[in-house]
C-alpha positions as CSV (number, residue, x, y, z in Angstrom):
1,M,8.2,-8.7,-14.3
2,T,6.5,-11.4,-17.0
3,T,8.5,-11.1,-20.2
4,A,12.4,-12.0,-20.7
5,S,13.6,-8.7,-21.6
6,G,12.2,-7.5,-18.0
7,T,13.6,-10.3,-16.4
8,A,17.2,-9.6,-17.9
9,A,17.1,-6.1,-16.8
10,F,16.6,-6.9,-13.1
11,D,19.0,-9.7,-13.5
12,A,21.6,-7.1,-14.7
13,I,20.8,-4.6,-12.0
14,A,20.5,-7.1,-9.1
15,P,24.1,-6.2,-7.6
16,G,23.6,-2.6,-7.1
17,Y,19.7,-2.9,-6.8
18,D,19.6,-2.5,-3.0
19,A,22.1,0.4,-2.7
20,S,20.2,2.3,-5.6
21,R,17.2,2.4,-3.8
22,G,17.8,3.5,-0.4
23,G,19.6,0.2,1.3
24,T,18.3,-1.3,4.5
25,V,17.4,2.0,5.9
26,R,15.1,2.4,3.2
27,A,13.7,-1.1,3.8
28,A,13.1,-0.9,7.3
29,G,11.1,2.2,6.6
30,F,8.7,0.1,4.4
31,A,8.4,-2.6,6.8
32,E,7.6,-0.1,9.7
33,Q,4.7,1.2,7.5
34,L,3.5,-2.6,6.3
35,A,4.2,-4.4,9.9
36,P,1.1,-2.5,11.3
37,L,-1.3,-3.6,9.1
38,L,-0.2,-7.5,8.8
39,A,-2.1,-10.0,11.2
40,P,0.7,-11.5,13.8
41,G,1.1,-15.3,13.5
42,L,0.0,-15.6,10.3
43,P,2.5,-15.9,7.0
44,V,3.1,-13.1,4.7
45,L,3.2,-13.8,0.7
46,D,5.6,-11.3,-0.8
47,I,5.1,-11.1,-4.8
48,G,7.8,-9.7,-6.5
49,V,10.0,-10.5,-3.2
50,G,12.8,-9.3,-5.2
51,T,16.3,-9.3,-3.5
52,G,14.6,-10.3,-0.2
53,I,15.3,-6.9,1.7
54,V,11.6,-5.9,2.9
55,A,10.9,-9.3,3.4
56,A,13.8,-9.7,5.8
57,E,12.7,-6.6,7.5
58,L,9.7,-7.9,8.0
59,T,10.9,-11.6,9.4
60,A,12.9,-9.2,11.8
61,R,9.8,-8.1,12.9
62,G,8.5,-11.6,13.7
63,H,6.6,-12.2,10.6
64,V,7.0,-15.7,8.5
65,V,7.7,-14.4,4.9
66,Y,7.3,-16.5,1.7
67,G,8.3,-14.4,-1.8
68,L,8.5,-15.4,-5.4
69,D,10.0,-13.4,-8.2
70,L,10.9,-14.1,-11.8
71,S,14.2,-12.6,-12.0
72,T,16.8,-15.3,-10.7
73,G,19.7,-12.7,-10.3
74,M,17.4,-10.8,-7.5
75,L,16.1,-14.5,-5.9
76,A,19.8,-15.2,-5.7
77,R,20.2,-12.6,-3.1
78,A,16.6,-13.4,-1.5
79,V,17.8,-16.9,-0.9
80,E,20.6,-15.3,1.1
81,R,18.2,-13.3,3.0
82,L,15.3,-15.9,3.5
83,G,16.8,-19.0,2.8
84,P,14.5,-21.7,1.0
85,R,11.1,-19.6,1.6
86,V,11.4,-18.1,-1.8
87,V,10.6,-19.6,-5.3
88,A,11.1,-18.5,-9.0
89,A,7.4,-17.6,-10.4
90,D,5.4,-15.0,-12.2
91,A,2.9,-13.0,-10.2
92,C,0.7,-13.4,-13.4
93,R,0.7,-17.1,-12.6
94,L,1.3,-17.5,-9.0
95,P,2.2,-21.3,-8.0
96,V,-0.4,-21.1,-4.9
97,R,-3.2,-22.8,-4.1
98,T,-6.8,-21.1,-4.5
99,A,-8.2,-19.3,-1.3
100,S,-4.9,-20.2,0.5
101,V,-3.5,-17.0,1.3
102,D,-4.3,-14.6,4.4
103,Q,-2.2,-11.5,3.6
104,A,0.1,-10.9,0.5
105,V,2.4,-7.7,0.1
106,S,4.0,-6.1,-2.9
107,T,6.6,-3.3,-2.6
108,W,7.4,-1.5,-6.1
109,L,6.2,-4.6,-8.5
110,L,3.6,-3.3,-10.5
111,H,5.1,-0.6,-12.2
112,T,8.1,-2.8,-13.5
113,G,5.4,-3.8,-16.3
114,P,3.3,-7.2,-15.5
115,D,-0.4,-7.1,-16.6
116,H,-2.0,-5.2,-13.6
117,G,-5.3,-7.1,-14.4
118,T,-3.8,-10.6,-14.4
119,V,-1.9,-9.8,-11.3
120,F,-5.3,-8.6,-9.3
121,D,-6.9,-11.8,-10.9
122,E,-4.3,-14.0,-9.2
123,V,-4.3,-12.2,-6.1
124,A,-8.2,-12.6,-5.9
125,R,-7.7,-16.2,-6.7
126,V,-5.4,-17.1,-4.2
127,L,-6.8,-14.6,-1.2
128,R,-9.4,-15.9,1.4
129,P,-12.1,-14.0,2.4
130,S,-11.3,-11.3,4.3
131,G,-7.7,-11.5,2.9
132,R,-5.2,-8.8,2.3
133,Y,-3.1,-7.5,-0.5
134,L,-1.0,-4.5,0.6
135,V,1.2,-2.6,-1.7
136,I,3.6,0.4,-2.0
137,P,3.8,2.1,-5.1
138,A,7.0,3.0,-6.9
139,G,5.6,6.1,-7.7
140,G,4.2,7.3,-4.2
141,T,3.4,10.8,-4.4
142,R,5.2,12.5,-7.6
143,P,7.5,15.2,-6.6
144,T,6.6,18.6,-7.7
145,D,10.2,20.2,-7.9
146,D,11.6,21.5,-11.0
147,I,13.3,17.9,-11.5
148,G,9.9,16.0,-10.9
149,R,8.0,18.0,-13.5
150,V,10.6,17.1,-16.2
151,V,10.8,13.6,-15.1
152,G,6.8,13.3,-14.9
153,E,6.5,14.3,-18.2
154,L,9.1,11.7,-19.7
155,E,7.5,9.1,-17.9
156,D,3.9,10.2,-19.5
157,R,5.5,10.1,-22.8
158,L,6.9,7.1,-22.5
159,D,3.9,5.4,-21.3
160,P,1.2,7.0,-22.8
161,L,-1.4,4.1,-21.9
162,R,-0.2,3.9,-18.2
163,T,0.9,0.5,-18.0
164,R,3.5,1.8,-15.5
165,Q,1.8,3.8,-13.2
166,D,1.0,2.1,-9.8
167,G,-1.4,4.7,-8.2
168,P,-4.5,3.9,-6.3
169,W,-6.4,6.1,-9.4
170,I,-5.0,3.3,-11.8
171,L,-5.1,0.4,-9.6
172,G,-8.4,0.8,-7.6
173,P,-10.7,0.2,-10.4
174,I,-8.7,-2.8,-11.7
175,A,-8.6,-4.3,-8.3
176,E,-12.6,-3.8,-7.9
177,A,-13.3,-5.2,-11.2
178,R,-11.7,-8.5,-9.9
179,G,-13.8,-8.6,-6.4
180,L,-11.4,-7.2,-4.4
181,V,-12.4,-3.9,-2.4
182,Y,-9.5,-1.1,-2.3
183,R,-9.8,0.2,1.3
184,G,-7.6,3.3,0.6
185,P,-4.0,4.2,1.4
186,A,-2.5,3.9,4.8
187,S,0.8,4.2,6.7
188,E,1.9,7.4,4.8
189,R,5.6,8.0,5.1
190,P,7.2,11.5,3.9
191,T,10.7,11.4,2.5
192,T,13.3,13.6,1.4
193,F,16.0,13.5,-0.6
194,R,19.0,15.3,-2.6
195,V,19.7,15.1,-6.1
196,S,20.9,17.6,-8.6
197,P,19.6,18.0,-12.4
198,R,22.9,16.8,-13.6
199,A,22.9,13.7,-11.5
200,M,19.2,13.3,-12.7
201,A,20.3,13.6,-16.4
202,R,23.2,11.0,-16.0
203,S,20.9,8.2,-14.3
204,L,18.3,8.5,-17.0
205,S,21.4,6.9,-19.6
206,G,20.9,3.9,-17.6
207,G,17.0,3.5,-18.0
208,L,14.1,4.8,-15.3
209,F,14.2,3.5,-11.9
210,T,17.7,2.9,-12.2
211,G,17.4,0.2,-15.0
212,A,14.3,-1.1,-14.1
213,W,12.5,0.6,-17.1
214,P,14.9,-0.1,-19.8
215,V,14.8,2.7,-22.5
216,T,15.3,1.5,-26.2
217,G,14.4,2.7,-29.9
218,D,12.5,5.6,-30.6
219,A,12.2,6.0,-26.4
220,T,15.7,7.0,-26.7
221,R,15.0,10.5,-28.4
222,L,12.9,11.3,-25.6
223,V,15.3,10.3,-22.9
224,A,17.7,12.8,-24.7
225,E,15.4,15.3,-25.0
226,T,14.6,15.6,-21.2
227,Q,18.3,14.9,-20.3
228,E,19.0,18.5,-22.3
229,R,15.9,20.2,-20.3
230,L,17.2,19.3,-17.1
231,L,20.7,20.5,-17.9
232,A,18.8,23.8,-18.9
233,L,17.4,24.2,-15.3
234,P,19.1,27.0,-13.4
235,D,22.0,25.6,-11.4
236,P,22.1,21.8,-12.8
237,D,24.8,21.2,-10.3
238,V,22.8,22.3,-7.3
239,P,21.0,19.2,-5.5
240,R,17.8,20.2,-4.9
241,V,15.8,19.0,-1.7
242,R,13.0,16.6,-3.0
243,E,10.1,15.4,-1.2
244,M,7.6,12.7,-1.9
245,A,5.4,10.5,0.1
246,D,5.8,6.8,0.5
247,F,2.0,4.8,1.2
248,V,0.6,1.7,1.3
249,M,-2.9,0.8,-0.6
250,V,-4.9,-1.4,1.2
251,F,-6.7,-4.4,-0.8
252,E,-9.2,-6.7,0.8
253,K,-11.0,-9.8,-0.5
254,P,-14.7,-9.7,0.6
C-alpha cells in the first residue's frame, strides 16, 4: 500500500478486516504454512503486517516477529497484538539496514498495489545471503466455478497490466531480475468456502477483496455488468461450494 488512497481504503476497512478474511482460524492456517519454512530462533520481518493477526499466530508458535505497514488503521490493531514491535512504513522504502534480515514474510500484500519491482528491490537489499522471503499470495489458485469465472474476468478487465496479480508467473521473473531465486511453491493448503452469486454481487459493491481494491470512475460500469452476470447465473441465491488453495512462494537471496 504505497498511495494515500490505498492507505485510506485500508484504514476504512480495518475494523472489519479480520472477520472478512476468515479471522483467527484462517490466520492460524497461514501460520501453520509459514512456520515450517522459518528458521527457529531468528527474528521474522512481516512486510505488510496489517492487523498483525498472522504475526500473532507466528508469535504463539515461538517466533519473534517485527512488522511494518503503511496503514495506521491496520497498525492500531497490530499494536494490540504485537506491542512495540510494529512501525508505520512503506514496503517500497523499508526502514531496515542493508543485509540485516534473515527471513521475511508477506501475507496478502502484493495484490494491494505497491510496485512489485520496488518491493523486491528492497527485499533483496535487506536480506542477508541465504535469507528467505516467504509470500502467501492473495490470489492463490483461482476458483473455477461459475462465480470464479465471472469474477476472474472482472479482475482481468480492471487490471489489464496485471499490477494486482501476485502469482508465481508474475512475481517469479520480477524477483529473479532483482537477484533473488524463486524456489517454487510450498505448503499448499486446499480450502473450501460457500457463497452465493447474489452474496458475491453484493460484496462487489464495496470493492474487490472487501474494499482493499476500491473501484471508482469508469470501472464502476464493469462492476455493475459483473453483478448483472452473477445474478443471471442459475439459482443465484444458492451458495456454491468453492475450492481454492493457499500456498507459500519461497524466494531466496543467494
